[in-house]
N, C-alpha and C positions, 0 to 999 in steps of 0.2 A: 379857720375861724370857727370852725366845730369846738376844738381844744379849747378859744377862747372863749363860746357861748357856754359848757362845761365846766369852768373855770367861775363864770360869773353866776351860775345858777347853786353853787356849792358855796360861794363866800354870802350869798342871798341867804341860804339855806341857814346858815351857822349867824347873820346876824339876828334873821327871823327868831333862832331859838335863843337866842343871847335876850334879846326885847321880852321873849314871852316868857323864861326865868327873870326878869330885871320887874315885872310887870308881878309876876305871881309874890317875888317877895313884900314890893310894896302891899299887895292886898292881904299878905298875912299880918304886915305890919299894922294893918287899919284894923282884921278881924281880931287878933289878939292871936301869940306861940300858936294854943292847944289847938283852937278851931283850922288854923293855917297845918298842921301838923295832920287833922282828921282827913282835911280838904284832900289832902298831897297822897296820904296814904288810900284811899279810896280811887283817885285820879292813877296812881302805881298798880293797883290792882289789879284795874279795869286794864288798861295797859298790856298789863303780864298775860290776860285772857285773852287779849287783841293779838299779841307778838306769838303767843300759841296757836294760834288758830291760822295766822297768814303763812306762819313758820312750817306747821303742819303739810297743807295746802304749797307751799314754795318747795319741799323736798319731793311731794307726788308728782310734783309740776315737772322740776328737774328730771327724775327719772324717767317720766315719761319721755321727755323731751329730747335725752340724749342717751337713754336705751340702746346698745345698739347698736348705735352713730359713730361712738371713740374708738372704740377698738376693733366693731365688725369681729365675725362670726373666725373662730380660733380655725387652724387651716392643720395640724397638725395632731397623732395619735393623744400624747400627752399634753398639747392645750386644749382638750377635751374636756379633761381631769382636771386639768388647774381651773379651767373655768365654771367647772362644777363645784370643783371645793371652792372657789371663792363667792357662788352663787349661796352656797350654806353657812359660812362664814357669814357674807351681805344679811343673811335671812336671820340669824340668831343674834347678832349685833344688832339688827335693824326692830326684832321686838325690844329687845332691850332700854334699846334710843326711843323708841315710842315711848314704851311704859315710864321709864324714870322722866322724863320732857312733860309727861302730863302732868305728871305727880307733882313737878318742882313746879310750874305754873301753877295749875290750881291750887298747889296748898298756898303757894305766897298771894295767891286773892280769896281763900279761901278763911286762912286762918291771919288777915290781917290785924294791926293795932284796934284793939276794941277795950272800954272800959268795963263792958258786961264779962271779961272773958280775961281767965287771969293767967298766963302761961307753963304750961307745965313741962317740966323736965325729965327725960328719960335719958337717964347718963347710961344704962348696961343692960345689958341682958344676952346672956351666952347661949340659947338658943338660935334670936335672930342671925347674932354674927358668926356662927358657924354654917347655917343656914347660906347668907350673903357671901363666905369665904371658898366653902366646899362646892358649892353647885357650880359659880365662874370657874375654880379649879378643876375640876372635872369635864366641863365643855373646853375650856383653853386646852388641856392633858390631849383630848380628843380630837383637835383643830390641828393642834402641833401636828399629833402623831400620823393625821392623814400630809399634811404636809410632808414630814420626814419621809414617810413614804414613796411620795411619789418623785420626791429628790432622789433616794437612792436607786427607785427607778432609770429618773430621767441622769444618772450620772453613773447607772451601774452596769453592767456586762450587755452590750448590745446583740444582737440576734447574728448566727454566725452568717446571713446572708444581707450582710448591713453595707452599703458602700463606705467604705472612709474615705474624709478629704481634710487637709490636714487647712486648719486656718490661721494666716499669721497674721496681726496687727501691727503697722508702725506708724509712724508721723509723717501723714495722716491718711490710710487708704490700707487696703485690706489684701490680701494675696493668701492662691487658695493654691495647692499643690493635689495632685490626684497619681495615685499610683500607675506604672504600667501594667501590661499586660501578667506582669508578674505577682501582681497583684499585693509587690514588696516597696516600700518607702525606703529612698536610698540614702545613707547617711547624709548627713550635712554636720557641718562645724562653724561659728559664727565666726570666725576669722577668717572664711573665705566669703563672707559676703561681701560682693562687688555691686553694686545698679550701676556701675557704668558697663560690666563687662556680663552683663546682663544676669547674672548670678545673685538673685536677690535675699536666695537662700541660705546662700553658701553650701553648695551640693559640694560632696565629695567625686570627683570624678575618676577616683581609681576604684569605685565603686561599681560594681556595673548594675546593682538594682538600681542605683541615679541615672544612669542612662535614658530610660524610658519616661521618667516622672514627668508629670507634663505641670505645667506653673502656668497661671493666669493672674492678674490681677483686677480688682474694682466690680467683676461679673462671675457667679458662680452657677452651674446647671448641676439640678438634681434629678431624681426619677420620680417619679409620681406612685405612690404605694410601695415603695421599696423604702426601710430602712436605712440611713442614713448616720455614722460617727463622726462627729467632728472631734480631731484633735487638736487641741488652739495652742497658739503658742504667741510670743510677743518678741520683735526685735530692740525692742528699746524701752520704752515705760509701760507702765500697766495701764490696760483698755480692757473692752468688756464687750463682747459679741452680743446684741440685741438685736433681734429676732421677733418683732411684736406680735406680728401675725402668725407663729407659730406659737407662741408665749412662751419662748426661749429667752433665755439670758447666762450666759457664762462669762468671768474674767479669764483675760486674757493679761498671763503674768509670765515675766522676761525667767527663763532658765526654768520654769516649774511646768510643763505642759497639764492641759488641764482637760478631760472630754466631756460631750453632752451625747445622746443619740434620740433622733425622733425620727418618724413616718409623716411625709407630705401625704398630704389627703388630697387635694387638689393643685393640677393645673395652674399655672398663671394666665392661660388663655381662660380657666373654670371662673379663679377668680376676679376675672374681670366684669366676667357676666352676675356672678353673684352679687356684685359691690355696687355693680352697675356704673364703675367709674372704666372708662377705655383706657386710661392713663395708668390702671393700678401697678403697682410690680411690688414682690417683696422687698423687704428692704433690709440687710443687715445695718445697724447702725452702732457706732461706739456708745455707750453707755456708762462712762467711765472719765472724767474730764484729765486730759490727756495732754494737754498745751493749749498756745494760743489757735492751732487752727483743728481743732475738738469738732466745731459745729461742721466742717467738711467730711469729715472722715465717714462716708459713705458708700456702700456695697449696693449692689442689687443681687437678685436668687431668684434665676431662671427653674421652673419647677414644670418639664416638660415631659413627654409618652416616654417610654423606651426607645420608639424607633426615631424620636428625635433625637434623646442624648447619644446614639450611635450614631448618628450623623455629624451632631458635633464635635463627637469625640475624634473621629474619624478626619476631620479637619486639623485638629490641634497638632502642632509641632514639638517634640520633648524637648525641656528646657535643654539638653545635653547638645542636640541636634541645633537650637538656635546658637549656643555658645561655638561649639566647636562643627563652624560650617565648612570646615577644609578640610576636615576630615569624615563627613559625609556625602559618602554618590549621592549627587541628586539624580534626584527620582521624577520621572514625565509624570504630569498631571493627567491624564487619561488613566493613568495606573492607579493615581488616588482616588480616580473616579471610580474604576473600577472595583476598586476595594470596597469603597463606603457599598457602594451596590450589590456587592456579598453580600457583607455583615447583614443588610436589611434583608435579604433574604433568609439568616437563621441569627433573626430576633431574639427569642427566648436564650438559645443560647451564648449570645454576647453578652447579655443583660447579665447573667450570672457570672459571666467572667469579668464584667467589669466593676462588680459588687456595688 
């Protein structure tokens, strides 16, 4: 019903506008073309001022209404810098926007057609052209320079204490791999990939470094305050790792690993309090159209304390253990619980180990 009502309003507005235009045309015929032109100029000039005032009010109102509600606070160290860069860009371009728009509409009103005034043509001025070319060029160069600096920081060498996580996209979910106690990723080969055999990344079991690698899907765990480096891959087509809360984004390209790093600043629980949303979760989305199931390609990132991460890590089985169950000796559950408690008592050392 609301849709029909909206369509009816639009049609009514079109009919009213059409009738006003026809009435104006008939008045012009009765008054004469010259008087009609002058009247239309006055009306259009007045409407320009009205549009200017309402437009500027609308810009201010939208800014106040949606400021901080769409993206929220950045939850990573690089994200803070990116937000600062965006605020500076918006401030510079905003000043230019307001000046140019006010001049545009004011000039349309002030210099409307009049018999008492003759048009003055100003075709060329070297000084003015130099100013409006050089000044924007310098401003844009500075902005691009800061953008490149942040880009090289994000994609550059991560700190030595950074935890490494391999992120692999496939149609239509995410696969995450953590190195084991040796902190070395095992080798893999794409022809070994087998979802049926639980080897979703094609790990080579001949490589001992692959035996303790942990592979999980759709939910990643990170430690608050600890840098993390993503090594990003794709199993099929081009995907894109998008993490809006961290202000991070990087393509996942088949056969060409890409990297980014950042430091999470707030746990998931802290962000729930900050946003006032009890259902808040850090999201990893695919920001590149990758097929018919693109809309469903979503993962979660749980940012937790070091103690919580150690407990989660202790519960995980290596991918090798899942695939080669018959080659792995069965471990009793109490022993696993004891190991988890022992790790809890040596939290700082273990956090350094898991990087």
